[in-house]
C-alpha positions as a LaTeX table, in Angstrom:
\begin{tabular}{lrrr}
\hline
Residue & $x$ (\AA) & $y$ (\AA) & $z$ (\AA) \\
\hline
Ala1 & 86.62 & 108.78 & 101.20 \\
Leu2 & 85.89 & 109.50 & 104.82 \\
Pro3 & 89.02 & 109.56 & 107.00 \\
Glu4 & 87.49 & 107.32 & 109.69 \\
Phe5 & 87.48 & 104.39 & 107.24 \\
Ala6 & 91.29 & 104.60 & 107.14 \\
Leu7 & 91.36 & 104.00 & 110.90 \\
Val8 & 89.17 & 100.86 & 111.02 \\
Pro9 & 87.63 & 98.60 & 108.37 \\
Phe10 & 83.97 & 99.01 & 107.45 \\
Arg11 & 81.83 & 96.65 & 109.55 \\
Tyr12 & 78.76 & 95.01 & 108.07 \\
Gln13 & 75.74 & 94.05 & 110.24 \\
Ala14 & 76.92 & 90.42 & 110.38 \\
Tyr15 & 79.92 & 91.67 & 112.39 \\
Leu16 & 77.57 & 92.04 & 115.38 \\
Lys17 & 75.58 & 88.90 & 114.56 \\
Phe18 & 78.70 & 86.72 & 114.83 \\
Arg19 & 79.85 & 88.40 & 118.05 \\
Ile20 & 83.30 & 89.26 & 116.71 \\
Thr21 & 85.32 & 90.66 & 119.59 \\
Asp22 & 88.64 & 91.33 & 117.84 \\
Phe23 & 90.14 & 91.37 & 114.37 \\
Ala24 & 93.44 & 92.06 & 112.65 \\
Pro25 & 94.67 & 94.04 & 110.93 \\
Ser26 & 93.02 & 96.77 & 112.94 \\
Ser27 & 93.63 & 99.54 & 110.39 \\
Gly28 & 91.04 & 100.04 & 107.68 \\
Thr29 & 93.66 & 100.32 & 104.95 \\
Ile30 & 96.00 & 97.54 & 103.88 \\
Glu31 & 99.02 & 98.44 & 101.76 \\
Ala32 & 100.46 & 95.52 & 99.86 \\
Ala33 & 102.21 & 94.75 & 96.60 \\
Pro34 & 101.07 & 92.07 & 94.17 \\
Gly35 & 102.33 & 88.72 & 95.48 \\
Asp36 & 102.27 & 89.82 & 99.13 \\
Thr37 & 100.36 & 87.67 & 101.61 \\
Val38 & 97.85 & 89.42 & 103.87 \\
Leu39 & 96.75 & 87.64 & 107.06 \\
Ile40 & 93.23 & 88.30 & 108.37 \\
Glu41 & 92.30 & 87.22 & 111.90 \\
Met42 & 88.93 & 87.19 & 113.67 \\
Gln43 & 88.06 & 86.35 & 117.26 \\
Thr44 & 84.65 & 85.17 & 118.48 \\
Asp45 & 83.24 & 82.78 & 121.06 \\
Leu46 & 81.08 & 81.03 & 118.45 \\
Lys47 & 81.96 & 77.41 & 117.74 \\
Asp48 & 81.67 & 77.46 & 113.93 \\
Lys49 & 84.40 & 79.56 & 112.38 \\
Ser50 & 85.04 & 80.01 & 108.66 \\
Leu51 & 86.62 & 82.90 & 106.78 \\
Leu52 & 86.75 & 83.85 & 103.12 \\
Val53 & 88.71 & 86.83 & 101.80 \\
Thr54 & 88.18 & 88.15 & 98.30 \\
Ala55 & 88.92 & 91.25 & 96.25 \\
Gln56 & 85.89 & 90.62 & 94.03 \\
Pro57 & 83.03 & 93.11 & 94.26 \\
Ile58 & 80.10 & 91.82 & 96.33 \\
Ser59 & 77.42 & 90.38 & 94.08 \\
Asp60 & 74.66 & 87.77 & 94.34 \\
Ser61 & 76.91 & 85.11 & 92.80 \\
Leu62 & 79.72 & 85.94 & 95.26 \\
Leu63 & 77.30 & 85.74 & 98.20 \\
Gln64 & 76.10 & 82.32 & 97.01 \\
Ala65 & 79.69 & 81.10 & 96.62 \\
Ala66 & 80.59 & 82.42 & 100.09 \\
Glu67 & 77.70 & 80.50 & 101.64 \\
Lys68 & 79.03 & 77.26 & 100.12 \\
Asn69 & 82.66 & 77.92 & 101.12 \\
Leu70 & 82.42 & 77.30 & 104.87 \\
Thr71 & 85.79 & 75.64 & 105.42 \\
Gly72 & 88.24 & 78.55 & 105.02 \\
Gly73 & 90.85 & 79.51 & 107.57 \\
Thr74 & 92.75 & 77.92 & 110.41 \\
Val75 & 90.99 & 77.78 & 113.78 \\
Leu76 & 93.21 & 78.54 & 116.78 \\
Gly77 & 91.02 & 78.40 & 119.89 \\
Asp78 & 88.58 & 81.31 & 119.68 \\
Lys79 & 90.40 & 82.79 & 116.65 \\
Val80 & 90.35 & 81.96 & 112.97 \\
Val81 & 93.10 & 83.08 & 110.59 \\
Ile82 & 93.16 & 83.12 & 106.80 \\
Ser83 & 95.63 & 84.40 & 104.24 \\
His84 & 95.03 & 86.21 & 100.96 \\
Ile85 & 97.67 & 86.57 & 98.26 \\
Val86 & 97.34 & 90.00 & 96.70 \\
Gly87 & 96.89 & 89.89 & 92.94 \\
Ala88 & 97.96 & 92.53 & 90.45 \\
Asp89 & 94.33 & 92.82 & 89.33 \\
Asp90 & 92.84 & 93.07 & 92.83 \\
Gly91 & 90.54 & 96.05 & 93.12 \\
Gln92 & 90.55 & 98.65 & 95.86 \\
Trp93 & 88.65 & 96.58 & 98.45 \\
Leu94 & 89.21 & 93.33 & 100.35 \\
His95 & 85.97 & 91.77 & 101.59 \\
Val96 & 86.05 & 89.41 & 104.56 \\
Phe97 & 83.25 & 86.86 & 104.91 \\
Tyr98 & 82.61 & 85.04 & 108.18 \\
Asn99 & 80.48 & 81.88 & 107.95 \\
Gly100 & 79.30 & 82.93 & 104.50 \\
Glu101 & 78.31 & 86.53 & 105.29 \\
Pro102 & 80.29 & 89.75 & 104.76 \\
Val103 & 81.62 & 91.14 & 108.04 \\
Leu104 & 84.48 & 93.53 & 107.17 \\
Arg105 & 85.71 & 95.54 & 104.22 \\
Tyr106 & 89.28 & 96.82 & 104.02 \\
Arg107 & 90.62 & 99.45 & 101.63 \\
Leu108 & 93.39 & 97.85 & 99.57 \\
Arg109 & 96.19 & 100.10 & 98.37 \\
Leu110 & 98.38 & 98.35 & 95.86 \\
Lys111 & 102.02 & 99.31 & 96.18 \\
Gln112 & 103.92 & 99.39 & 92.96 \\
Thr113 & 107.02 & 97.25 & 93.15 \\
Arg114 & 110.04 & 98.34 & 91.26 \\
Leu115 & 111.49 & 95.46 & 89.34 \\
Leu116 & 115.23 & 95.48 & 89.09 \\
Ser117 & 116.68 & 94.09 & 85.93 \\
Tyr118 & 120.20 & 92.93 & 85.33 \\
His119 & 121.84 & 93.72 & 82.04 \\
Pro120 & 125.32 & 92.26 & 81.75 \\
Ser121 & 127.70 & 94.69 & 80.13 \\
Ser122 & 129.26 & 93.62 & 76.87 \\
Arg123 & 133.04 & 93.52 & 76.91 \\
\hline
\end{tabular}
């Protein structure tokens, strides 16, 4: 992988179309463990704001589903925020859709959590 993609997420053409002026996280790589919640934030002066975040690979069926899901996220002025709960089976990418079109792609690095177990000693 090219090192510059670790610094910022990959931007699709729709990033410019929707006049996105800021986003978070700003790093191109997100490290999270299964069960963690990742917050994605976008800023634009456009009135209609809807986000969708998925770890599914981009396909025709995903694009069609994204076009129908235009109610995601919480609008806060010129920003929209959405959360994604990281699954154990999430792939290596998180795709962010804005108003039904892909705008950003983050590299997802799953952290392995170490489960602690308690074994009572027998007396």
